[in-house]
C-alpha positions as CSV (number, residue, x, y, z in Angstrom):
1,M,2.6,-18.1,3.2
2,A,0.8,-19.6,6.3
3,R,-0.6,-23.0,5.6
4,D,-4.1,-22.1,6.6
5,L,-4.2,-19.4,3.9
6,E,-3.1,-21.6,1.0
7,E,-6.8,-22.1,-0.1
8,Y,-6.7,-18.4,-1.2
9,L,-3.8,-19.0,-3.6
10,R,-4.0,-20.1,-7.2
11,P,-3.1,-23.8,-7.6
12,G,0.4,-24.6,-8.8
13,L,2.2,-21.6,-7.4
14,D,5.6,-22.5,-6.1
15,S,7.3,-19.1,-6.0
16,T,6.7,-15.4,-6.0
17,P,8.3,-12.6,-8.1
18,F,9.4,-10.6,-5.0
19,C,13.1,-10.0,-4.3
20,P,14.6,-11.3,-1.1
21,G,13.8,-8.8,1.7
22,C,10.8,-7.2,-0.1
23,G,7.9,-6.3,2.2
24,H,5.3,-7.1,-0.3
25,G,5.2,-10.8,0.6
26,I,4.4,-9.8,4.2
27,L,1.6,-7.5,2.9
28,M,0.2,-10.3,0.7
29,N,-0.1,-12.5,3.7
30,L,-1.7,-9.9,5.9
31,I,-4.4,-9.0,3.2
32,L,-5.4,-12.7,3.0
33,R,-5.4,-12.9,6.8
34,A,-7.9,-10.1,7.0
35,I,-10.1,-11.7,4.3
36,D,-10.0,-15.0,6.1
37,E,-10.9,-13.5,9.5
38,L,-13.8,-11.7,7.9
39,K,-14.9,-14.9,6.1
40,L,-15.3,-13.1,2.8
41,S,-15.9,-15.2,-0.3
42,M,-13.2,-14.7,-2.9
43,D,-16.0,-15.4,-5.5
44,E,-17.5,-12.0,-4.5
45,M,-14.2,-10.1,-4.7
46,L,-12.3,-8.4,-7.4
47,F,-8.7,-7.4,-7.0
48,V,-7.3,-4.6,-9.3
49,S,-3.7,-3.6,-9.7
50,G,-1.6,-1.4,-12.0
51,I,2.0,-1.9,-13.0
52,G,4.8,-2.4,-10.5
53,C,6.1,-4.8,-7.8
54,A,3.0,-4.4,-5.6
55,A,0.7,-5.0,-8.5
56,W,2.0,-8.6,-8.5
57,I,0.4,-9.2,-5.0
58,P,-3.1,-10.2,-6.3
59,S,-2.1,-11.4,-9.7
60,P,-0.9,-14.1,-10.2
61,H,-1.2,-15.1,-6.5
62,F,-4.8,-14.8,-5.5
63,N,-7.3,-17.5,-6.4
64,A,-9.9,-14.9,-7.4
65,D,-10.8,-12.6,-10.2
66,T,-8.0,-10.0,-10.8
67,L,-7.5,-7.2,-13.2
68,H,-3.8,-6.3,-14.0
69,T,-4.2,-3.0,-15.7
70,L,-2.3,-0.1,-17.3
71,H,0.3,1.8,-15.3
72,G,-1.5,4.4,-13.2
73,R,-5.0,3.3,-14.1
74,A,-5.9,0.7,-11.5
75,I,-8.5,3.0,-9.7
76,A,-10.1,3.9,-13.1
77,F,-10.6,0.2,-14.0
78,A,-11.8,-0.6,-10.4
79,T,-14.3,2.3,-10.6
80,G,-15.7,0.9,-13.9
81,A,-16.0,-2.6,-12.4
82,K,-17.7,-1.4,-9.3
83,L,-20.2,0.7,-11.3
84,F,-21.0,-2.3,-13.5
85,N,-21.4,-4.7,-10.6
86,P,-22.0,-2.9,-7.3
87,K,-22.2,-6.2,-5.4
88,L,-18.5,-6.9,-5.8
89,N,-16.0,-6.2,-3.0
90,V,-13.4,-4.3,-5.1
91,M,-9.9,-4.0,-3.7
92,V,-7.1,-2.0,-5.4
93,I,-3.6,-3.1,-4.5
94,S,-0.7,-1.3,-6.1
95,G,2.4,0.8,-5.4
96,D,3.1,4.4,-4.6
97,G,4.4,5.2,-8.1
98,D,1.4,3.6,-9.8
99,L,-1.3,5.1,-7.5
100,T,0.0,8.5,-6.4
101,S,2.3,9.6,-9.2
102,I,1.1,8.2,-12.6
103,G,-2.4,7.6,-11.2
104,G,-2.6,10.5,-8.7
105,N,-5.6,12.2,-10.4
106,H,-7.6,9.0,-10.3
107,L,-6.8,8.6,-6.6
108,I,-7.9,12.0,-5.4
109,H,-11.1,12.1,-7.6
110,A,-12.1,8.6,-6.4
111,A,-11.7,9.8,-2.8
112,R,-13.6,13.0,-3.6
113,R,-16.5,11.0,-5.2
114,N,-16.4,8.5,-2.3
115,I,-16.4,5.5,-4.7
116,D,-16.9,2.3,-2.8
117,L,-13.4,0.9,-3.2
118,S,-10.8,-0.4,-0.7
119,V,-7.4,0.9,-1.8
120,I,-4.1,-0.4,-0.4
121,C,-1.0,1.5,-1.5
122,A,2.2,-0.4,-0.9
123,N,4.7,2.5,-0.4
124,N,8.3,1.5,-0.9
125,M,9.3,5.2,-1.6
126,I,10.7,4.4,-5.1
127,Y,9.8,3.0,-8.5
128,G,10.9,-0.6,-7.6
129,M,10.2,-2.6,-10.8
130,T,10.9,0.0,-13.5
131,G,14.4,0.9,-12.5
132,G,14.6,2.7,-9.2
133,Q,13.5,6.1,-10.2
134,V,12.6,8.9,-7.8
135,A,8.9,8.8,-6.8
136,S,6.4,11.2,-5.3
137,T,7.0,9.5,-2.0
138,S,10.9,9.4,-2.0
139,P,12.2,11.2,1.1
140,L,14.2,14.4,0.8
141,G,17.8,13.5,0.1
142,A,17.1,9.9,-1.0
143,F,19.3,8.4,-3.6
144,T,17.6,6.9,-6.7
145,S,18.5,6.2,-10.3
146,T,17.2,9.6,-11.3
147,S,18.3,11.6,-8.1
148,M,21.9,10.5,-7.8
149,D,22.8,13.5,-5.8
150,G,19.8,13.1,-3.5
151,N,16.1,13.9,-4.0
152,I,15.5,17.7,-3.8
153,Y,11.7,17.6,-3.6
154,R,9.6,17.0,-0.5
155,P,7.4,13.9,-0.7
156,F,3.7,13.6,-0.5
157,D,2.1,12.8,2.8
158,L,-0.3,10.3,1.2
159,C,-2.7,10.2,4.1
160,K,-3.1,13.9,4.2
161,L,-3.5,14.0,0.4
162,V,-6.4,11.5,0.5
163,L,-7.9,13.0,3.7
164,G,-7.9,16.4,1.9
165,A,-9.9,14.8,-0.9
166,G,-12.5,13.6,1.5
167,A,-12.0,9.9,2.0
168,P,-14.0,8.6,5.0
169,Y,-11.4,6.0,6.1
170,V,-7.6,6.7,5.9
171,A,-4.8,4.8,7.7
172,R,-1.1,4.2,7.6
173,Y,0.8,1.2,9.0
174,S,4.1,-0.6,8.3
175,V,4.5,-4.2,7.5
176,T,6.3,-4.3,10.8
177,Q,2.9,-3.7,12.5
178,P,1.1,-6.8,11.3
179,L,-1.7,-6.9,13.9
180,L,-2.6,-3.3,13.5
181,L,-2.4,-3.6,9.7
182,V,-4.7,-6.7,9.6
183,S,-7.2,-4.8,11.8
184,A,-7.1,-1.8,9.4
185,I,-7.6,-3.9,6.3
186,K,-10.6,-5.6,8.0
187,K,-12.1,-2.2,8.8
188,S,-11.6,-0.9,5.3
189,L,-13.4,-3.9,3.9
190,S,-16.3,-3.3,6.2
191,I,-16.9,0.4,5.4
192,Q,-19.0,1.4,2.5
193,G,-17.2,4.2,0.6
194,F,-13.7,5.0,-0.4
195,T,-11.0,3.6,2.0
196,F,-7.3,4.1,1.8
197,I,-4.4,2.4,3.6
198,E,-0.8,3.4,3.1
199,V,1.4,0.4,3.8
200,L,5.1,1.1,4.3
201,S,6.9,-1.8,2.6
202,P,10.7,-1.8,2.2
203,C,12.4,-2.3,-1.1
204,H,16.0,-3.4,-0.5
205,T,16.9,-4.0,-4.1
206,Q,16.2,-0.5,-5.4
207,F,16.0,1.8,-2.3
208,G,17.9,0.0,0.4
209,R,21.2,-0.6,-1.5
210,R,21.2,2.9,-2.9
211,N,20.6,4.4,0.5
212,R,23.3,2.5,2.5
213,Y,21.2,-0.1,4.2
214,D,23.4,-3.2,4.6
215,S,20.6,-5.7,4.6
216,P,16.8,-6.1,4.3
217,A,16.8,-6.6,8.1
218,D,18.3,-3.2,8.6
219,M,15.5,-1.6,6.6
220,L,12.9,-3.4,8.7
221,K,14.7,-2.4,11.9
222,A,14.7,1.3,10.6
223,L,11.0,1.1,10.0
224,M,10.3,-0.2,13.5
225,E,12.4,2.6,15.0
226,S,10.9,5.4,12.9
227,C,7.2,4.4,13.1
228,I,5.3,5.9,16.0
229,S,1.6,6.0,16.8
230,K,-0.6,9.2,16.6
231,E,-0.9,9.1,20.3
232,E,2.8,9.1,20.8
233,A,3.3,11.9,18.3
234,E,1.1,14.2,20.3
235,Y,3.7,14.5,23.0
236,L,6.7,15.1,20.7
237,T,8.1,18.4,19.5
238,K,8.4,19.3,15.8
239,E,12.1,18.6,16.0
240,E,11.6,15.2,17.7
241,L,9.1,14.3,14.9
242,K,11.6,15.2,12.2
243,N,12.6,11.6,11.3
244,K,9.5,9.8,12.5
245,I,6.6,8.3,10.6
246,I,3.2,8.7,12.2
247,T,1.0,5.6,11.9
248,G,-2.6,5.0,12.8
249,E,-6.1,5.8,11.6
250,F,-6.4,9.4,10.4
251,N,-10.1,9.1,9.6
252,D,-11.9,6.2,11.1
253,G,-14.9,5.9,8.9
254,G,-17.3,7.7,11.3
255,S,-17.7,10.9,9.3
């Protein structure tokens, strides 16, 4: 963690629960960077998470009020807190399994209702903490503990899913795109209404080793090579886009 962000961390922390090579530590740093640049008071924020590796980002790390809730119910708890105290800046930080599989209904209905929440989904394409099971975001053919012959189901496009539910701000970036990601987080915190950022964050322990990545660095390099901007994607054919991940803002909060 950068020295100038230490004030945002709970006193006495000397380690994190993240595995070596996990992208969630990078994401934690970038979230705090965005909060620092906006000069938001942690006393006026509430961080809500469910169950999973990404849920450990705010709790126990952030020196702020946090709710560590039931698996899949982070958005439901966050909605209740926001309705009780509308002045709070409520940010949900959790994983793809928690938010889009077990908590998928809460996600689409919160977007439909335009609840004033900032939701960050750390997508590592697998259930990282609970055993490496296949997730709604696991790529076709991906090897997991419950798809040992390769995943046979196509994954959700999370941004299209939330866009379809009516969210006014939707974006996707990788932890390998730190400046763009910080900008997106700052924007999401400045918009009144439901905002959603999908963050691609590699899990080497459960996903990487099963899918023949030799090291965490290889996963980061693969992300850097596969992520392209919306603008770049416009000039590529369907075949050229086959193994690419389109990043950018898909609804910029203006509608």
